[in-house]
Each structure stands twice: as C-alpha cells, then as structure tokens.
C-alpha positions as CSV (number, residue, x, y, z in Angstrom):
1,M,8.8,18.0,-0.7
2,H,7.8,14.4,-1.3
3,F,6.2,13.4,-4.6
4,T,3.8,10.5,-4.4
5,P,2.9,9.2,-7.9
6,T,-0.9,8.7,-8.3
7,S,-0.3,5.2,-9.7
8,S,1.6,4.0,-6.7
9,S,0.2,5.9,-3.8
10,W,1.5,5.2,-0.3
11,L,-2.1,4.1,0.4
12,N,-1.4,1.1,-1.8
13,L,1.2,0.0,0.8
14,V,-1.3,0.5,3.6
15,E,-3.9,-1.5,1.7
16,R,-1.3,-4.2,1.2
17,V,-0.7,-4.5,5.0
18,F,-4.4,-4.8,5.7
19,G,-4.8,-7.3,2.9
20,D,-2.0,-9.5,4.3
21,L,-3.4,-9.1,7.8
22,T,-6.8,-10.3,6.6
23,A,-5.5,-13.2,4.5
24,K,-2.9,-14.5,6.9
25,Q,-4.4,-13.8,10.3
26,I,-8.1,-12.8,10.4
27,R,-9.6,-15.3,7.9
28,R,-7.7,-18.2,9.5
29,G,-8.8,-17.4,13.0
30,V,-11.8,-17.8,15.2
31,F,-12.3,-15.0,17.6
32,R,-14.8,-15.3,20.4
33,S,-14.4,-11.6,21.5
34,V,-13.1,-8.3,20.4
35,P,-10.2,-8.4,22.8
36,E,-9.2,-11.8,21.2
37,L,-9.3,-10.2,17.8
38,I,-7.3,-7.3,18.9
39,A,-4.7,-9.6,20.5
40,A,-4.5,-11.6,17.2
41,I,-3.9,-8.4,15.2
42,A,-1.3,-7.2,17.6
43,A,0.5,-10.5,17.5
44,Y,0.5,-10.5,13.7
45,M,1.8,-6.9,13.5
46,A,4.5,-7.7,16.1
47,Q,5.7,-10.7,14.0
48,R,5.5,-8.7,10.8
49,N,7.5,-5.8,12.3
50,A,10.2,-8.1,13.8
51,K,12.0,-8.0,10.4
52,P,11.0,-4.7,8.7
53,T,12.0,-4.1,5.1
54,P,12.3,-0.5,3.8
55,L,10.5,0.6,0.7
56,V,13.0,1.2,-2.0
57,W,12.0,3.4,-4.9
58,T,13.0,1.9,-8.2
59,K,12.3,5.0,-10.4
60,T,14.0,8.3,-10.3
61,A,12.0,11.5,-9.9
62,Q,12.6,12.3,-13.5
63,E,11.2,9.0,-14.7
64,I,8.1,9.4,-12.5
65,L,7.5,12.9,-13.7
66,A,7.9,11.8,-17.3
67,K,5.2,9.1,-16.7
68,V,2.9,11.7,-15.1
69,N,3.3,14.0,-18.0
70,R,2.6,11.2,-20.5
71,A,-0.5,10.3,-18.6
72,K,-1.6,14.0,-18.5
73,R,-1.2,14.3,-22.3
74,A,-3.2,11.2,-22.8
75,L,-5.9,12.4,-20.5
76,D,-6.0,15.8,-22.2
77,K,-6.5,14.1,-25.6
78,T,-9.6,12.2,-24.3
79,R,-11.0,15.4,-22.9
80,T,-10.8,17.2,-26.2
81,A,-12.0,14.3,-28.3
C-alpha cells in the first residue's frame, strides 16, 4: 500500500516537471515544426534525467495521517456549521 497525501500528490511532481520544461525549454525556443519541438523536449528530458534525484519523504506516515485527521476534523466542522 502506498499513501499519497492529498496536499502533496505525486501529480504535483508531474506538474513541476512540465512547468520546468515550459519555462526552461519551450518558452525560450522557436520551433518551426512539430518534430523540432519534439526534439527539443527530448533533449531537455535527456539532460534533466542525466542526474536524477530521488524524492525523499520528509514526514513519517504517522505525521501525514495526523495532518489528514486534523484536516478532516476541520472540514467536518465547516459542514456542520
């Protein structure tokens, strides 16, 4: 089982990659064709993946679950108010 906290979804990491790709490669380039754009994206990803860094969780499962439970209690209070 793998717990993914809603406040730090793995999708945020995917969005970060696309944001970096856009900011560092696509906005700076001029692409005269789709194959040129694809080549630029592939070159950027190859350079980025040359020195990968693993994601290191900084919270324990217990800390994450405590935060989720606090958020649930807060949400429940707003629903009953």
